[in-house]
C-alpha positions as CSV (number, residue, x, y, z in Angstrom):
1,X,-8.8,2.8,-16.8
2,X,-7.6,2.2,-13.2
3,X,-4.1,0.9,-12.8
4,X,-3.9,-2.5,-11.7
5,X,-1.9,-4.1,-9.1
6,X,-0.2,-6.3,-11.5
7,X,0.9,-3.4,-13.5
8,X,3.1,-1.9,-10.8
9,X,4.7,-4.5,-9.2
10,X,8.5,-4.5,-9.6
11,X,10.9,-7.0,-7.9
12,X,13.4,-3.9,-7.4
13,X,10.6,-2.5,-5.1
14,X,10.6,-5.2,-2.4
15,X,12.7,-5.6,0.3
16,X,12.1,-8.9,2.1
17,X,14.6,-8.3,4.8
18,X,14.2,-5.0,6.2
19,X,17.3,-3.7,8.2
20,X,15.7,-0.9,9.9
21,X,14.0,-1.3,13.3
22,X,12.1,2.0,13.5
23,X,9.3,3.3,11.5
24,X,10.8,6.3,10.1
25,X,14.0,4.4,9.2
26,X,11.9,1.7,7.6
27,X,9.9,4.2,5.4
28,X,13.2,5.6,4.6
29,X,14.4,2.4,3.6
30,X,11.4,1.1,1.5
31,X,11.2,4.9,-0.1
32,X,14.8,4.4,-1.3
33,X,13.6,1.5,-3.4
34,X,11.5,3.8,-5.3
35,X,14.2,6.4,-5.5
36,X,16.7,3.8,-7.0
37,X,14.3,3.3,-10.0
38,X,13.3,6.8,-10.5
39,X,9.8,6.3,-9.3
40,X,10.2,9.2,-6.6
41,X,12.6,11.8,-7.3
42,X,12.3,13.7,-4.2
43,X,12.4,11.0,-1.6
44,X,13.2,13.0,1.4
45,X,10.0,15.3,0.7
46,X,7.9,12.3,0.0
47,X,9.2,10.7,3.2
48,X,8.1,13.9,5.1
49,X,4.6,13.7,3.6
50,X,4.2,9.9,4.6
51,X,5.2,10.5,8.1
52,X,3.0,13.5,8.6
53,X,0.3,11.3,7.3
54,X,1.2,8.5,9.8
55,X,1.1,10.7,12.6
56,X,-2.3,12.1,11.7
57,X,-3.8,8.5,11.5
58,X,-1.8,5.2,11.3
59,X,-2.4,3.0,8.5
60,X,-1.5,-0.2,10.4
61,X,-4.3,-2.6,10.1
62,X,-5.0,-5.7,11.8
63,X,-2.7,-8.8,11.2
64,X,0.6,-6.6,11.0
65,X,0.1,-5.1,7.7
66,X,0.6,-1.2,7.1
67,X,-0.3,0.6,4.3
68,X,1.6,4.1,4.6
69,X,1.0,6.5,1.6
70,X,0.9,10.0,0.5
71,X,-1.0,12.1,-2.1
72,X,1.2,14.1,-3.6
73,X,2.2,16.4,-6.6
74,X,5.8,15.0,-6.4
75,X,5.3,12.4,-8.9
76,X,3.2,11.5,-12.1
77,X,2.6,7.8,-11.6
78,X,1.4,5.7,-8.9
79,X,4.3,3.6,-7.4
80,X,4.4,0.7,-5.0
81,X,7.2,-0.5,-2.6
82,X,7.0,-3.4,-0.1
83,X,9.3,-4.0,2.9
84,X,8.6,-7.1,5.1
85,X,10.3,-7.7,8.7
86,X,9.8,-10.9,10.4
87,X,10.0,-9.4,13.9
88,X,8.0,-6.3,12.9
89,X,8.5,-2.9,13.2
90,X,6.9,-0.8,16.1
91,X,4.1,1.2,14.2
92,X,1.9,3.3,16.6
93,X,1.6,4.4,20.2
94,X,0.3,1.1,21.3
95,X,3.4,-0.7,20.3
96,X,1.7,-2.9,17.6
97,X,4.0,-4.1,15.1
98,X,4.0,-3.9,11.4
99,X,5.3,-6.9,9.5
100,X,4.3,-6.2,5.9
101,X,4.5,-2.4,4.7
102,X,3.2,-1.5,1.5
103,X,4.3,2.2,0.8
104,X,2.2,3.7,-1.9
105,X,3.0,6.9,-3.7
106,X,0.0,8.4,-5.2
107,X,-0.3,11.3,-7.6
108,X,-3.1,13.5,-6.5
109,X,-5.0,13.1,-9.4
110,X,-5.0,9.1,-9.2
111,X,-6.9,8.9,-5.8
112,X,-9.4,6.4,-7.2
113,X,-6.4,4.3,-8.3
114,X,-5.0,4.2,-5.2
115,X,-8.4,3.1,-3.4
116,X,-8.7,0.3,-5.9
117,X,-5.0,-0.7,-5.3
118,X,-5.1,-0.6,-1.7
119,X,-8.6,-2.4,-1.5
120,X,-6.8,-5.2,-3.5
121,X,-3.9,-5.3,-1.2
122,X,-6.2,-5.4,1.9
123,X,-8.3,-8.1,0.6
124,X,-5.0,-10.2,-0.2
125,X,-3.5,-9.7,3.0
126,X,-6.6,-10.3,5.2
127,X,-6.6,-13.7,4.0
128,X,-4.5,-15.7,6.7
129,X,-3.4,-18.2,4.0
130,X,-2.2,-15.3,1.5
131,X,-0.5,-13.3,4.4
132,X,1.5,-16.4,5.6
133,X,2.7,-17.0,1.9
134,X,3.8,-13.3,1.4
135,X,5.6,-13.8,5.0
136,X,7.3,-16.9,3.4
137,X,8.1,-15.6,0.4
138,X,11.9,-16.5,-0.4
139,X,12.5,-13.9,-3.1
140,X,11.0,-10.8,-4.5
141,X,9.8,-12.9,-7.6
142,X,8.1,-15.4,-5.3
143,X,6.4,-12.3,-3.3
144,X,5.1,-11.0,-6.6
145,X,3.8,-14.5,-8.1
146,X,1.8,-14.7,-4.5
147,X,0.2,-11.4,-5.1
148,X,-0.3,-12.1,-8.8
149,X,-2.1,-15.4,-7.9
150,X,-4.3,-13.7,-5.2
151,X,-5.3,-11.0,-7.4
152,X,-6.5,-13.1,-9.9
153,X,-9.2,-14.3,-7.9
């Protein structure tokens, strides 16, 4: 059975006010949320894999949403952490900015679950009203509730 977005949302994995201003530091900050809960046990190695993947092909989509990820043997369960930056983080060579960053840690055996998860998130964040609600959420609980409501459609 596929892993659903609602099954992996955790308030402790959501940073609504990123401190970092550069891509690598931002990813380190978001991955640190996964490290604190034990979802990623080798954060430096996972970060290196995510950065390598970003160098090959940027995961920034339109509207300032990015889905950096790595398919890895470093973990057994899929994990998601989210960072938000009101100003946006410079994300690619063109200077485009990411405002909502969904970091996905994917065990190699769960690629299909990853595709379903990212498809759901992409559908939600492409909707202008849903994206605005995520950008306006005051707390991680409110952010999750916005995703929960949008995922139920």
